[in-house]
N, C-alpha and C positions, 0 to 999 in steps of 0.2 A: 154164671155169666161174669161175675167179677174176676174169677180166676182166669177165664179166657181173655178178658181185656188186659189183665196184668201181664199174662204170658205174651200177648200180641205187642204190648208196649215194650216189653223186654226185647222181643225180636226186632222191633223197629229201631231201638237204640243200638243193637248189635249190627243191624244192616247198615245204618247210616255211618257209623264209625268205621266199620270194615270197608265200606265203599270209599270213604275219604282216604283211608290208608291205601286202597287199591289205586286211587288216582295218583297218589305220591309215588307209588312203585312204578306205575306206567310212565310217569314223567321221567324218572331216572332211566328206565329202559330206553325211552325215546332219545334222551339226551346222550346216552352212551353211544347210540348209533351215530348221532351227529358228531360226537367227539372222535370216534374211531374212524369215521369216513374222512374227517379233516386230517387225521394223522396218516392214514394209509392210502386214501383214494381208491380203496378196493371194495367193490360191491360184495365180493365173495366173503371177505373178512367180516364185513358188517352183517351179512346174512348168517354167518356162523353164530352170531350172538343169539339169534332167534332159534337156530337149530339146537344149540346147547341148552336153551331154556326149555324147549319143547320135548327133546328126546327123553328125559326122565319121565315126563308125563305119559308118553306113549308106552314106554318100556316097563314102568314100575307101577302103573295105576292098578293093575290086576292084583298086586300084592298090598298096595296101600290101603285098600278097603278092609282087608283082613286085619291089618294092624289097627285101623281106625275102630273096627268093631270091638277089639280087645281093650283099647285104651280109653281113658276118660276124655270126652270130647273137648271140654274146655282146656284141659291141660295140654292136649295135643295142639290145639290152635295157638295157645300161648307160646309153646316151645318152638313151633314152626315159624311164627312171626318173629320171635326173638332171634333165631338163627339167621333168618333172611335179613334182618336189620344188621346183624353182626357182619354179614358178607358185604352189605352196602357200606358200612363203616370201613371195611377193608379196602374197598375201592377208593374211598376218600383218602385214606392214609397213604396208599400207594400213589395216588394222583398228586397229593401235596408234596411228596418227596421225590417226584419225578421218576418213579419206578414202575408206573403202570404200563403193562405190556398187554397185547391182545390175548395171550394165553391166560393171563391172570383173569381177564374179564370172562373168558370162556368157562374157566373153572368156577368162578363165582356165580355166573349165570346158571351153570348146571346145578349148583347148590340151591340157588333160589328156585329153580324148576323142580328139584326134588322136594323141597319144603312145600311148595304149592301142591305137588302131587299127593303128599300125605295129608295136608290140611284140608283140601277140598272135600273129600268124603266125610271128614269129621264135621265140616261146616254144613254140608248137605243134611246130614243126620240131625245136627243141632237145630236146623230150620224146621225139620219135621217134628222134633220134640217140642219146639216152642210155639209153632203156629197151629191154631185150631184148624181142622179140616175145611171148614166153610170159608176160610181165608186163603187157601192154597193158591187159587187163581190170582187173587189180587196181589198177594205178596210176590208171586212169580212175576207179575207185571212190574212191581217195584224193582225187582232185581234186573229186569230188562231195562227199566228206566235208568237205573244208576249205571249199568254197563254202557248204555248208549251215551249217557251224559259224559262219562269218563272218556269214551271214545272221541267225543267232540272236543273236550276241554284239554286233555293231556298234551296233544301235539302243539296246541296254541300256547298254553302256559309254559311248557318246557322250552319251546323255541324262543319265547320272549326272555325268560330267565337266563337261558344259556347264552343268548346273543348279548345281553347287557351286563350280566353278572357272572357268567361262567358256570362251570359244573358244580362248584362249591355250593352255590345257593340252591340249585336243583336238588342236590342230595340233602341239604339242610331241611328243605321243605318236606322231602320224603320222610326223613327221620322224625320230623315234628308230627306229621300225620300218623306215623307208626306209633309214636308215644301216646297220642290221644286214644287210638284204638286199643292199644295194649292196656292202658290204665282202666278204660271203661270195661273191657272184658274181664280184667283181673278183679276189679272192685265192685262192679255194679251188675254184672250179668251172672245169673244162676241158670245153668243148663240142666234140666232134669236128667236123672239117670235113665238108662235104657230100661224098658219094662220087662226085665228078666232078672232073676236072682243071681245067675251065674254068667260070667263072661265066656265067650267061646274058648275052648281048650284045644282046638285042632292045631296041628302044625301049620306053619305059614302057607306052605304049598297046598295042603289039604283044605285050609280055609278058603283059599282062592278058588279051588275046585268046587267048593260048595256053592259059590256064587255062580259059576258056570253051569253047575247042575241045576240050580234054581231056574236059570234062564232057559235051559232046554226043556224044563217042565212047564214053562209059561210062554208058549209060542207067540202070543200077542206082543209081549214086551220084547222078546228076541227079534221079532220081525220089525218092530218099530226101530230098534237099534240098528239093524241091518239097513233099513230104509235110510236112516240118517247117515250111515257110513257111505252109501252110494252118493247121497246128496253132498256130503263133505268132499268126496272125490271131485265132483263137478265144481263145487264152490272154491276149492283150493286151486284148481286149474284156472278158474276165473281170477283169483287173486294174483297168480303168477303172470297172467297175460295183461291185466289192467294197466300197470305202469308202462309196459312195453308199447301198448297202443296209445294211451293218452299222452305220454311224453313225446311220442314220435309223430302224431297226426298234425296236419297243417293247422288246425284250430286248437291244438292241444298245448301242452307245456306243464311246468311245475305248478303254476297257479290253478290250471284247470284240474289237474290230478288232485290237488288239495281241496278244491271246491267240491268235486264229486265225492271225495271221501267224507267231507263235512256234511254234505247232503245225505249221504248214507247214514251217518250218525244221527242226524236230525230226524230222518224217517223212522229209524229204530226207536228213537226217543218218543216220537209221536205214537208209534205203535204200542210201546209200553204203557203210555198213559191211557190209550184207548182200551187196552186189555183190562185195566183196573175198573173201568166203567161198564164193561159188557156183562150181561147176565150169563148164567150158566148155560152152555150149549146143550142141546139134546143128544148130540153124537160127537164126542170129542175126537174120535179117530177120524171121522169124516172131515172135521175142521182142520186137523193136522194135514191130511192129504190135500185138501183144496187150497190151504194157505201156501203150501210148498208148490203146488201146481201153478198158482197165480204168480208166485215169485219167479219160478223157472221159465214161465212162458212169456215174461215181459222184459225184464232187465237185459238179459243176454241178447235178445233181438234188437232192442234199442241201441245197445253198444255195437252190435255187428253192423247194422245198417244206418245208424245215425252218423251225421257228419258235423254236428255242432255241439258245443257244451250244453246248450239248453236241452237237447234231446237226451244226451248222456245223463244229465241230472234228473230228468223225468224218469228215465229208466231206473236210476238209483232209488228214487222214491217208490216206484211200483215194486221193485225187487225186494226192498227191505221193510216196507210198512207192515206186511203181514207176518214177518218172522217172529216178533214177540208173541203174537197170537198162537202160532205153532208151538213155540217154546212153553208158553203158559199151560196149554192143554196137555202137552207131553209131560210136563212137570207134575200136573195133577194126577195123571194116570199112573206115573211111576210111584209117586209118594203114597197114593191110595192103595196100590196093588202090592207093592213090595213090603213085606213085614219090616217093622222098624228095626228089629235086631239083625236083619239081613241087609239093610240098605247100604251100609258101608262097603260090604263085599260085592253086592250086585252093582252098585254105582261104579265101583272101580273096574269091574269087568266091562260094564257099559263103556267107560271111558276108553279102555283099550280097544274094544271092538269098533266103537263109533268113530274114533279119531285116528286110528292107524292109517286110514286112507288119505289123511291130509298131507303128510310129506310126500306120499306117492303122487298125489294130484299136483303139488307144487313142481315136482320133478318132471312129470309128464307135460304139464302146461308150458314150462320153460323150454323143454326139448322140442315140443311140437311147434312152438313159435319160431325158435331159432333154426331148427333143422328141417322143418317140413313146410310150414305155411308161408313164412317170409320168403324163402327161396322160390316157392311156387308162384307167389305174386310178383316177385322181381322178374320172373321169366315171361310174364304176361305183357303183351303189347296192345291188347284190346279184348273184346269179347264180353261174355256174361259176367265173369268174375270181376273184371275191372269196373263194369257198370254197377255191380252190386256193392263192391267193397272199396273201390277207389284204387289209387296207385300210391307208390312210395312206401317208406318204412312205416309200419303200423297197420298196413292193410292185411298182412298175414295174421296178425293178432285178431283183427276183425273177423276173418274167416273162422278162426278158432272159436270166437264167441258164438257164431252161428251153429257150429258143431255142438258146443256146450248147451245151447238152447234146446236143440233137438234131443240131446242126451238127457237133459234135466226133465223135459216133458215126458220122455219115454220111461224114465225111472219112476216118476210120480204115477203114471198110469198103470204101470206094472204092479207097483206095490199097493195102489188103491184096489186093484183086483184081488190081491192077496189078503189085504187087511179087512176088506168089507165083510168077510165071512165071520169076523169076530164081533161079538156083541158085548161091549164093555159097559157094565152097569155102575152108575155113580153111587158110591157108598152113601148110606143114609146116616146123617149126623143127628143124634138125639138133642133135643132142646126143649126147655120148659116154656110153656105158653101160659099167659095170664088172661083172665076174662074180666 
C-alpha cells in the first residue's frame, strides 16, 4: 500500500508540472496566431500554424509508439521537451532580431508537433507504469481536468500578456514553465522500467505492424478506435463551422464566440471533476456510447436551432459535460486491456486511426459551409428552411449543425449496436485487507 501511494504521489507530481508546461506551450501557440494575424491579416497563413503542428502527429504517430517502446520513457520525455523548448527559443531569437517569417514558424511548429508525437506515447506508458490500476479512472479525470483548465486559461492569459507586454513575455512564461517541468522530471521523478527484460528488436516498420496486428486481434479496442474516428470527423466539422456561424449571426460576434468557447472549457472542467468522484461503472462500454450519444444529440441541435447566446452556451454545456466521462472509461479499458509492453505501439496506431479524420472533417466542414449551405440559404426567400435556421450569413452553418447532429446520433447508435456484443470484464486488482 505504501508503494502504491508513493507511486501515485510521483504521478501527481509529474501530472501537475507537465500540465503547467502544457499551459505555457498553449499560450505561446495562441500568441503566435495573434502575432501572425497582425502581421499578415491572412486566416490561411494562421491556420497553417495548426496544420503544421498537427500533420506530424497524424502522419508519424504509428511509428512513434514503436520508438517509444524501445526507448527509456523518462529520457524520451526529457529530450522531446528540451528540443521543443529550443525551437521556442529559436522563435524568440528570430523575433528579437526582426527576422521572424511565417515559414520559420511553420518549420518550428512542425518540430514541436513531431516532438509531441514522440513524447505522447512515452507519457501514456509512463502513466500506466506509475498509476495503480484502481486509480486509472480518477487519474484520467485529473488529466481531463487539467486539459480543460488549460483550455480556459491559455487564451485569457496569452491575450493579456500579448496585449500589454508583447510576445517576449509570453515566451518567457512558456520557458519558465518548461524549466519547472524539466527539472522536476529530471531530478524527482523515477519511472519504472517496462516489465520485460528485453526491449523490442523489430525493425521500425515491423514494430508498427505489431501494433496494428494486435488491434486486429482485439476487435473491441479496434471498434472503439473506429467509433472515435467517426466522432472526430463530426466534431472537427463542428469546429470548422462554429466560428463561421457565431461570428456572423445577428446575436453573435467575437465576444460571443469567446464566451461559448469558455463555457465549453468550463463544462469539460466540471465533467473532469465529476469523473474523479464517480464510482466504477458496471459497463464501461455502455457508458462510453451513452456519453457520446448525449453529447451528439444535444449541442449540435442547440447550435442549429438556437438564436441567442444563452441557448448556444446551454448547448455547449450539454455537449461537453459528458466527454470527460467518456474519455475516462475509454482510458481505463485501453490501459487495462493493452499489455504494458505493447502500449506505446498500440497507442500510436490508435492515434493515427482515431485522429486522421480530423483534418478531413475540418476540410469538409469549411467546404460545406462556403460552397453548399451558405449559398443554399442565400437563395431562400422564405419557407421551412428560413423559419428553422433564419436568414443572412451564418444560417448556412446552422443548417450544417443540424446535419452534424443527425450524423452524430446515427454514428452513436450504429456503434452501440456493434459494441454491445462485447462483454468487457473489469480486471480484479489484488489488495490486502485487515480485520
